[in-house]
C-alpha positions in Angstrom: -44.6 -3.4 -7.0 -44.9 -4.2 -3.6 -45.9 -7.1 -1.9 -49.6 -6.8 -1.1 -49.4 -8.7 1.9 -47.3 -6.0 3.1 -50.2 -3.7 3.0 -52.1 -3.4 6.2 -55.8 -2.8 6.9 -56.4 0.8 8.1 -53.1 1.8 6.7 -53.0 5.5 5.7 -52.4 6.0 1.9 -50.2 9.1 1.0 -49.4 10.5 -2.2 -45.7 10.8 -3.8 -46.4 14.4 -2.8 -47.4 13.3 0.9 -50.8 14.2 -0.2 -53.6 12.5 2.0 -55.5 9.8 -0.3 -57.6 7.8 2.0 -57.1 4.4 4.5 -56.7 1.0 3.4 -59.8 -1.4 3.9 -58.3 -4.6 2.3 -56.4 -5.7 -0.3 -58.1 -7.8 -3.4 -57.8 -8.9 -6.9 -54.4 -6.7 -7.2 -56.4 -3.5 -5.9 -56.4 -1.4 -2.5 -59.9 -0.9 -1.5 -60.1 2.3 0.5 -62.6 2.6 3.4 -65.7 4.6 2.5 -65.8 6.7 5.8 -62.4 8.3 5.1 -62.9 12.0 5.0 -61.5 12.1 1.6 -63.9 9.0 0.5 -67.2 11.0 -0.3 -69.2 8.1 1.5 -67.9 5.7 -1.2 -65.1 2.9 -1.5 -62.5 3.9 -3.9 -60.0 1.4 -5.5 -56.2 1.7 -6.6 -54.3 -0.6 -8.5 -51.1 -2.4 -6.6 -49.0 -0.5 -9.6 -49.6 2.5 -7.9 -47.9 1.8 -4.7 -44.5 2.7 -4.2 -44.0 1.6 -0.8 -45.6 0.0 2.2 -44.1 0.5 5.4 -46.3 -0.2 8.7 -49.2 2.1 9.1 -48.4 4.0 5.6 -48.8 3.1 2.0 -46.9 5.6 -0.1 -47.8 5.6 -3.8 -45.9 6.7 -7.0 -48.2 9.5 -8.0 -49.3 12.8 -6.3 -52.7 12.5 -4.2 -54.4 14.4 -6.9 -53.4 12.4 -9.8 -54.4 9.4 -7.9 -57.8 10.8 -7.0 -58.4 11.5 -10.6 -57.8 7.8 -11.8 -59.4 5.9 -9.0 -62.5 4.1 -9.5 -65.6 3.4 -7.5 -65.8 -0.3 -8.9 -63.5 -2.5 -8.2 -62.0 -5.4 -10.6 -64.2 -7.7 -12.2 
């Protein structure tokens, strides 16, 4: 798992296939919160577990799952 401090706000999040997933709002409680204004967000914040992160390099976060799979598994409510 990547160190959460390596994940920057407003970084682009992509799946292992290079497909767009979203844009980082911030990291909290072991999850990445995506912005709700991103084109794929549908006006909602989505949350992705840090376990999905393969690498974080500057303005890009690459996940270890394809974008479509991540979108099936993301949640709209953060960790309690």
